[in-house]
C-alpha positions as CSV (number, residue, x, y, z in Angstrom):
1,M,391.6,248.1,153.7
2,K,393.5,251.2,152.4
3,P,390.9,253.9,151.7
4,V,391.7,257.0,149.6
5,L,389.6,260.1,149.4
6,L,389.1,261.9,146.0
7,I,387.6,265.4,145.9
8,D,386.2,267.4,142.9
9,F,385.5,271.0,143.8
10,G,383.0,271.7,140.9
11,S,381.5,275.0,140.0
12,T,378.1,273.9,141.5
13,Y,378.7,270.6,143.4
14,T,381.7,269.4,145.5
15,K,381.9,265.6,144.8
16,V,383.8,263.2,147.0
17,T,384.6,259.6,146.2
18,A,386.1,256.9,148.3
19,V,388.0,253.9,147.0
20,D,389.8,251.0,148.6
21,L,393.3,250.5,147.0
22,D,393.7,247.0,148.4
23,A,390.5,245.6,146.9
24,Q,390.4,248.0,143.9
25,V,386.7,248.9,144.6
26,L,384.6,252.1,144.8
27,L,383.5,252.5,148.5
28,G,381.1,255.3,147.8
29,T,380.3,258.7,146.4
30,A,378.5,261.9,147.6
31,A,378.0,265.5,146.6
32,S,377.0,268.8,148.2
33,Y,376.8,272.4,147.0
34,T,380.2,274.1,146.5
35,T,380.4,277.0,149.0
36,V,383.2,279.0,147.3
37,Q,381.5,282.3,148.2
38,T,382.0,281.6,151.9
39,D,384.4,278.8,152.8
40,I,384.8,276.0,150.3
41,N,385.5,273.7,153.3
42,D,381.8,274.0,154.4
43,G,380.5,272.3,151.2
44,L,383.3,269.7,151.5
45,E,382.3,268.9,155.1
46,K,378.7,268.4,154.1
47,A,379.7,266.1,151.2
48,L,382.0,264.1,153.6
49,A,379.1,263.7,156.1
50,I,376.9,262.3,153.4
51,L,379.7,260.0,152.3
52,E,380.4,258.8,155.9
53,K,376.7,257.6,156.1
54,K,377.2,255.4,153.1
55,T,380.8,254.0,153.9
56,G,381.0,254.3,157.7
57,K,383.8,256.3,159.4
58,L,387.1,255.9,157.4
59,S,390.7,256.8,158.1
60,Y,392.0,257.9,154.7
61,H,395.4,256.8,153.6
62,K,395.7,259.8,151.1
63,T,393.5,262.6,149.9
64,Y,393.8,264.1,146.3
65,A,391.6,266.9,144.7
66,C,390.8,268.7,141.6
67,S,388.8,271.9,141.1
68,S,386.8,273.9,138.6
69,A,385.3,276.1,141.3
70,A,385.1,279.9,141.0
71,G,385.3,279.8,137.2
72,G,388.0,277.1,136.9
73,L,391.3,278.0,135.3
74,R,390.5,281.0,133.0
75,M,393.0,281.7,130.3
76,I,393.5,284.1,127.3
77,T,395.9,283.2,124.6
78,S,397.5,285.3,121.9
79,G,399.2,283.9,118.7
80,L,400.2,285.0,115.3
81,V,398.1,283.2,112.6
82,P,394.7,281.8,113.7
83,E,395.1,278.4,112.0
84,L,398.7,277.9,113.3
85,T,400.2,279.4,116.4
86,G,396.8,280.6,117.6
87,E,395.4,277.2,117.4
88,A,398.5,275.6,119.0
89,A,398.1,278.0,122.0
90,K,394.4,277.0,122.3
91,L,395.2,273.3,122.3
92,A,397.9,273.7,124.9
93,S,395.6,275.6,127.2
94,L,392.6,273.2,126.8
95,G,394.8,270.1,127.3
96,A,396.1,271.7,130.5
97,G,392.5,271.9,131.8
98,A,391.8,275.6,131.3
99,K,388.8,277.4,130.2
100,V,389.8,279.6,127.2
101,V,387.8,282.7,127.5
102,K,389.5,284.6,124.6
103,V,391.8,283.8,121.7
104,Y,393.7,286.7,119.9
105,T,395.8,286.4,116.8
106,F,398.0,289.0,115.1
107,Q,398.8,292.2,117.0
108,L,396.8,293.1,120.1
109,T,394.7,296.3,119.7
110,E,393.4,298.9,122.2
111,D,390.0,297.2,122.1
112,D,391.7,293.9,122.9
113,V,393.3,295.5,125.9
114,E,390.0,296.6,127.2
115,E,388.5,293.1,126.8
116,I,391.5,291.5,128.5
117,R,391.1,293.9,131.5
118,E,387.4,293.0,131.8
119,E,388.0,289.3,131.6
120,K,390.7,289.4,134.2
121,P,392.3,286.0,133.2
122,D,394.0,283.7,135.6
123,I,396.8,283.2,133.1
124,F,397.9,284.7,129.8
125,L,399.6,282.5,127.2
126,L,401.7,284.6,124.7
127,V,402.9,282.7,121.6
128,G,403.6,283.6,118.0
129,G,405.9,282.6,115.2
130,T,408.0,279.4,114.5
131,D,411.5,279.3,115.8
132,G,413.5,281.7,113.6
133,G,410.4,283.1,112.0
134,N,408.2,286.2,112.8
135,T,409.2,288.1,115.9
136,E,407.4,291.4,115.3
137,C,404.0,290.2,116.5
138,I,405.0,288.5,119.7
139,L,407.3,291.4,120.7
140,H,404.5,293.9,120.0
141,N,402.1,291.9,122.1
142,A,404.6,291.6,124.9
143,K,404.9,295.5,124.9
144,V,401.2,295.9,124.9
145,L,400.8,293.6,127.9
146,A,403.7,295.3,129.8
147,E,402.0,298.7,129.3
148,M,398.5,297.6,130.2
149,G,399.6,296.1,133.6
150,G,397.6,293.5,135.5
151,D,398.4,290.9,138.1
152,F,398.0,287.8,135.9
153,P,401.0,285.6,135.2
154,I,402.2,285.4,131.5
155,V,403.5,282.2,129.9
156,V,405.7,282.9,126.8
157,A,405.9,279.9,124.5
158,G,406.6,281.4,121.1
159,N,409.4,282.0,118.7
160,R,412.6,281.1,120.7
161,T,414.5,284.0,119.0
162,A,412.2,286.5,120.8
163,A,411.4,284.6,124.1
164,R,414.0,286.2,126.3
165,Q,413.4,289.6,124.9
166,C,409.7,289.3,125.7
167,E,410.9,288.3,129.2
168,R,412.8,291.5,129.6
169,I,410.0,293.6,128.1
170,L,407.7,292.1,130.8
171,E,410.2,292.7,133.6
172,G,408.4,293.1,136.9
173,R,405.6,290.8,135.9
174,E,405.2,287.1,136.8
175,V,406.7,285.6,133.6
176,Y,407.4,282.0,132.6
177,V,409.3,281.0,129.5
178,C,408.6,277.7,127.8
179,P,409.6,276.0,124.5
180,N,407.7,277.1,121.5
181,V,404.3,275.5,121.2
182,M,404.9,275.3,117.4
183,P,408.7,275.2,116.8
184,K,408.3,274.6,113.1
185,F,405.5,274.7,110.6
186,G,403.1,271.8,111.3
187,T,404.8,270.6,114.5
188,L,403.3,270.8,117.9
189,N,405.2,270.8,121.2
190,I,402.6,271.7,123.8
191,E,403.5,269.3,126.7
192,P,406.1,271.7,128.4
193,T,403.6,274.6,128.3
194,Q,400.8,272.4,129.7
195,K,403.0,271.4,132.5
196,Q,403.9,275.0,133.3
197,I,400.2,276.0,133.3
198,R,399.4,273.3,135.8
199,E,402.2,274.4,138.1
200,I,400.9,277.9,138.0
201,F,397.5,276.6,138.9
202,L,398.9,274.8,141.9
203,N,401.2,277.6,143.1
204,R,399.1,280.6,142.5
205,I,395.5,280.0,141.3
206,I,394.6,277.8,144.3
207,K,395.2,280.8,146.6
208,A,393.3,283.2,144.3
209,K,390.3,280.9,144.3
210,G,390.1,280.5,148.0
211,L,391.1,276.9,147.9
212,S,394.3,277.2,150.1
213,K,392.5,275.8,153.2
214,A,391.2,272.9,151.3
215,A,394.7,272.4,149.7
216,A,396.2,272.0,153.3
217,L,394.1,268.8,153.7
218,L,395.7,267.1,150.6
219,S,398.4,264.5,150.4
220,D,399.6,265.9,147.1
221,I,399.0,268.3,144.1
222,M,395.6,269.6,143.1
223,M,394.8,269.9,139.3
224,P,392.1,271.5,137.2
225,T,389.1,269.1,136.9
226,P,389.2,268.9,133.1
227,A,392.9,267.9,133.3
228,A,391.8,265.0,135.7
229,V,389.1,263.9,133.3
230,L,391.5,264.0,130.3
231,Q,393.9,261.9,132.3
232,A,391.2,259.4,133.1
233,M,390.2,259.1,129.4
234,E,393.8,258.6,128.5
235,L,394.1,255.7,131.0
236,L,390.7,254.2,130.1
237,A,391.8,254.1,126.4
238,Q,395.3,253.0,126.6
239,G,395.4,251.0,129.7
240,C,398.6,250.6,131.8
241,E,400.9,247.9,133.0
242,G,398.9,244.9,134.1
243,E,395.5,246.3,133.0
244,Q,394.3,246.7,129.4
245,G,392.4,249.8,128.2
246,I,389.2,249.7,126.1
247,G,390.7,251.3,122.9
248,E,390.4,254.6,121.2
249,L,387.4,256.6,122.5
250,V,385.4,259.9,122.4
251,A,384.0,261.3,125.7
252,V,381.3,263.9,126.1
253,D,380.3,265.8,129.3
254,V,377.2,267.7,128.7
255,G,376.9,270.4,131.5
256,G,374.7,273.2,132.3
257,A,376.9,275.9,130.9
258,T,379.3,274.1,128.5
259,T,379.8,270.8,126.7
260,D,383.4,269.3,127.0
261,I,384.5,266.8,124.3
262,Y,387.5,264.6,124.6
263,S,389.1,262.2,122.1
264,I,391.9,259.8,122.6
265,A,392.7,258.6,119.2
266,D,395.3,259.1,116.4
267,G,392.8,260.6,113.9
268,M,395.2,260.7,110.9
269,P,394.0,260.0,107.4
270,E,393.5,256.2,106.6
271,H,394.0,256.2,102.9
272,M,396.9,257.2,100.6
273,S,394.5,259.3,98.5
274,T,393.8,261.6,101.5
275,V,395.8,264.7,102.1
276,Y,396.0,266.1,105.6
277,K,395.6,269.9,106.0
278,G,396.5,272.1,109.1
279,L,398.2,271.3,112.3
280,P,398.4,267.7,113.5
281,E,396.0,267.2,116.4
282,P,397.2,265.9,119.7
283,F,396.4,262.2,120.4
284,A,394.7,263.3,123.7
285,K,392.5,266.3,122.7
286,R,390.0,268.3,124.6
287,T,387.6,271.0,123.4
288,V,385.0,273.1,125.1
289,E,381.9,274.5,123.5
290,G,381.0,277.4,125.8
291,D,377.9,278.2,123.9
292,I,376.3,274.8,124.4
293,G,374.8,273.9,127.7
294,M,371.6,272.4,129.1
295,R,370.6,275.5,131.1
296,Y,372.9,278.5,131.2
297,S,373.7,278.1,127.5
298,I,370.4,276.5,126.4
299,K,369.8,279.3,123.8
300,G,373.2,278.3,122.3
301,I,372.0,274.7,121.6
302,V,368.7,276.0,120.0
303,E,370.7,278.4,117.8
304,A,373.1,275.6,116.7
305,A,370.5,272.9,116.1
306,G,367.6,275.0,115.0
307,M,364.1,274.9,116.5
308,D,362.8,272.5,113.9
309,K,365.3,269.8,115.1
310,I,364.5,270.5,118.8
311,C,360.7,270.2,118.1
312,R,361.2,267.0,116.0
313,L,363.4,265.3,118.7
314,S,361.1,266.3,121.6
315,G,357.8,265.9,119.9
316,L,356.7,269.3,121.3
317,E,354.9,272.1,119.3
318,K,357.2,275.1,118.6
319,T,355.3,277.5,120.8
320,R,355.3,275.1,123.8
321,A,359.0,274.3,123.2
322,L,359.9,278.0,123.2
323,E,358.0,278.6,126.4
324,L,359.9,275.7,128.2
325,I,363.2,276.9,126.8
326,D,362.7,280.4,128.1
327,Y,361.6,279.0,131.5
328,L,364.7,276.8,131.7
329,A,367.0,279.6,130.8
330,E,365.7,281.6,133.8
331,N,365.4,278.7,136.2
332,T,368.7,277.0,135.7
333,D,368.4,274.6,138.6
334,T,365.3,273.0,137.2
335,V,365.4,269.2,136.7
336,P,362.6,267.3,134.7
337,G,361.5,265.1,137.5
338,D,358.1,263.5,136.6
339,N,357.3,266.3,134.1
340,Q,357.2,264.5,130.7
341,E,357.4,267.6,128.6
342,L,360.6,268.7,130.3
343,E,361.9,265.2,130.1
344,R,361.3,265.2,126.3
345,L,362.8,268.6,125.8
346,D,365.9,267.7,127.8
347,F,366.3,264.6,125.6
348,A,366.2,266.9,122.5
349,L,368.6,269.4,123.9
350,A,371.2,266.8,125.2
351,S,371.0,265.0,121.8
352,A,371.5,268.2,119.9
353,A,374.4,269.3,122.3
354,I,376.2,265.9,121.7
355,E,375.7,266.0,118.0
356,E,377.0,269.6,117.6
357,G,379.7,269.3,120.1
358,V,381.2,266.1,118.6
359,A,380.9,267.5,115.1
360,R,382.9,270.6,116.1
361,H,385.4,268.5,117.8
362,A,385.9,266.0,114.9
363,G,387.6,266.6,111.7
364,T,386.1,267.1,108.2
365,I,386.9,265.7,104.8
366,E,386.3,267.2,101.4
367,E,386.5,265.9,97.8
368,T,388.8,267.8,95.4
369,Y,390.3,267.3,92.1
370,T,394.1,267.7,91.2
371,L,396.1,267.1,88.1
372,M,396.5,263.6,89.4
373,G,392.7,263.0,89.6
374,K,390.2,262.9,92.5
375,T,391.6,263.2,96.0
376,Y,390.5,264.0,99.5
377,V,391.5,266.7,101.9
378,Q,391.2,266.0,105.7
379,E,391.3,268.8,108.3
380,G,391.2,267.8,112.0
381,K,390.8,264.4,113.5
382,N,389.4,261.3,111.7
383,L,387.3,259.6,114.4
384,T,385.3,257.3,112.1
385,K,387.1,254.1,113.4
386,V,386.8,255.0,117.2
387,G,384.8,252.2,118.8
388,Q,384.0,253.6,122.2
389,I,381.9,256.6,123.5
390,V,381.9,257.6,127.1
391,V,379.2,260.1,128.3
392,T,378.5,261.9,131.5
393,G,376.4,264.9,132.7
394,G,373.1,265.2,134.5
395,S,371.0,265.0,131.4
396,L,372.6,261.7,130.3
397,I,372.8,260.2,133.9
398,H,369.2,260.9,135.0
399,T,367.4,259.3,132.1
400,R,366.6,256.0,130.7
401,R,367.3,257.1,127.0
402,T,371.1,257.6,127.7
403,A,372.2,255.3,124.8
404,E,369.7,256.9,122.4
405,I,371.1,260.3,123.3
406,A,374.8,259.1,123.0
407,A,374.0,257.8,119.5
408,H,373.9,261.4,118.2
409,A,377.7,261.5,118.5
410,L,377.9,259.0,115.7
411,Y,378.5,259.6,111.9
412,D,375.4,261.0,110.0
413,P,375.1,260.0,106.3
414,L,373.5,263.3,105.7
415,K,376.6,265.1,106.8
416,P,379.3,262.8,105.2
417,Q,382.0,265.5,105.5
418,S,382.0,265.2,109.4
419,L,384.4,262.5,110.5
420,R,382.5,261.3,113.6
421,P,382.5,257.6,114.8
422,M,380.7,255.2,112.5
423,K,379.6,252.8,115.3
424,A,380.6,252.5,119.0
425,D,379.9,250.9,122.3
426,V,378.6,253.4,124.9
427,W,379.8,253.7,128.4
428,V,378.1,256.0,131.0
429,D,379.7,257.6,134.0
430,R,376.5,257.4,136.1
431,K,378.3,257.9,139.4
432,Y,380.4,261.0,138.3
433,I,383.8,259.2,139.0
434,L,385.8,260.3,136.0
435,A,387.5,263.2,137.6
436,A,388.2,261.1,140.6
437,M,389.7,258.4,138.6
438,G,391.9,260.8,136.8
439,L,393.2,261.9,140.1
440,L,393.8,258.4,141.2
441,A,395.5,257.6,137.8
442,S,398.5,259.8,138.8
443,Y,399.3,257.4,141.7
444,H,397.5,254.1,141.2
445,P,396.7,253.7,137.5
446,K,395.8,250.0,137.6
447,T,393.3,250.5,140.5
448,A,391.7,253.6,138.7
449,L,391.4,251.6,135.5
450,A,390.0,248.6,137.1
451,I,387.3,250.7,138.9
452,M,386.4,252.6,135.7
453,K,385.9,249.3,133.8
454,K,383.8,248.0,136.7
455,E,381.7,251.1,137.5
456,L,381.1,252.7,134.1
457,E,377.7,251.3,132.9
458,F,378.2,249.5,129.6
459,Y,375.5,249.9,127.0
460,G,377.0,248.0,124.1
461,H,376.8,248.7,120.5
462,S,375.2,251.8,119.1
463,E,375.1,252.9,115.5
């Protein structure tokens, strides 16, 4: 036996997972409240004690960890045009596992400066202009950042003509220069910036979040939890040498405050009559809907879906539904248990969260007419042919209606412009192992993939 320990320091729970590399099996999982306000190791020790009762005492060969504790990796980005460099900066940040708290475009204003000071980001990503293009905006924003001060590091990944000038303007600050995230119109180059963001997370953010004691226990690097999940999804979809993946997929994690959506798919137009508009999307894409969550952002779900839909899905009268929604917004740790009304309401909320989240993540298509006749314009990813949906989150794990909720990620004939999957098999991460398997994927991808295919609960076809 060669046991490995995988730790996920979550914002609410610290989750621990033990696997055996030799047998390629899951040995056990456990969780305890994350104690980031005092010493994060307290919560870890409690989780490990629970795990030991399940697995017996183990001598771990290696220990790896990820974290979204203390707000996760909070980033602000600034670009030139919203649909171009602004969007490229956001994609780079989200793909690195960050929580993007603000996105600015064009020149920063005095009001923007006040907002940045209030947000206190962990990292600021400064981009703008294609190589050889506009330099005025990124230079202006570099001067604004230099004058406003602050102790957050700044990653410059814009027009290469202005990059070193920005570095000089920001002299005295912690500055990193990366290749342009959009070197030419319609071309993304976000991987170098993502790598730099993760290095900053390791070298600087771990200390700022009080994780340095925990980091001392580790065999190797720590990464943001969403980056680990994205890595797991890439492995599950594409496979590795010696182990086949399950194919292109969409994954949804419905949390208490946010809903995270991942897609591992090409997503480009299928037909010659379809024209693609906007930036090409990354094959492995992550988006976060910060206004949609089962408790802290419950009002966001209601606002996005509408009370009529919540009442229809839950079978509750409007007055009663509103009472329960207000109660859950105030009592965020509430679980339905045996309360049938809360169980029905949670079903409606989770279904609406998945439907809205995947709709925002997926691309759209519109019919238009040109001199050559009827054509179609696609913007964003075409996910209609994606055949697998992976879901996780308390509201999907602790229910018998998981597949029914997951089906709300699929294409809706009443909204034909939304390019969501037509039909798909459903996989459920009922043991919360995705982040752990993403960590393991960095070192033992075949084992991580084998365990996911064995442990993720398969629900079969949903349409």
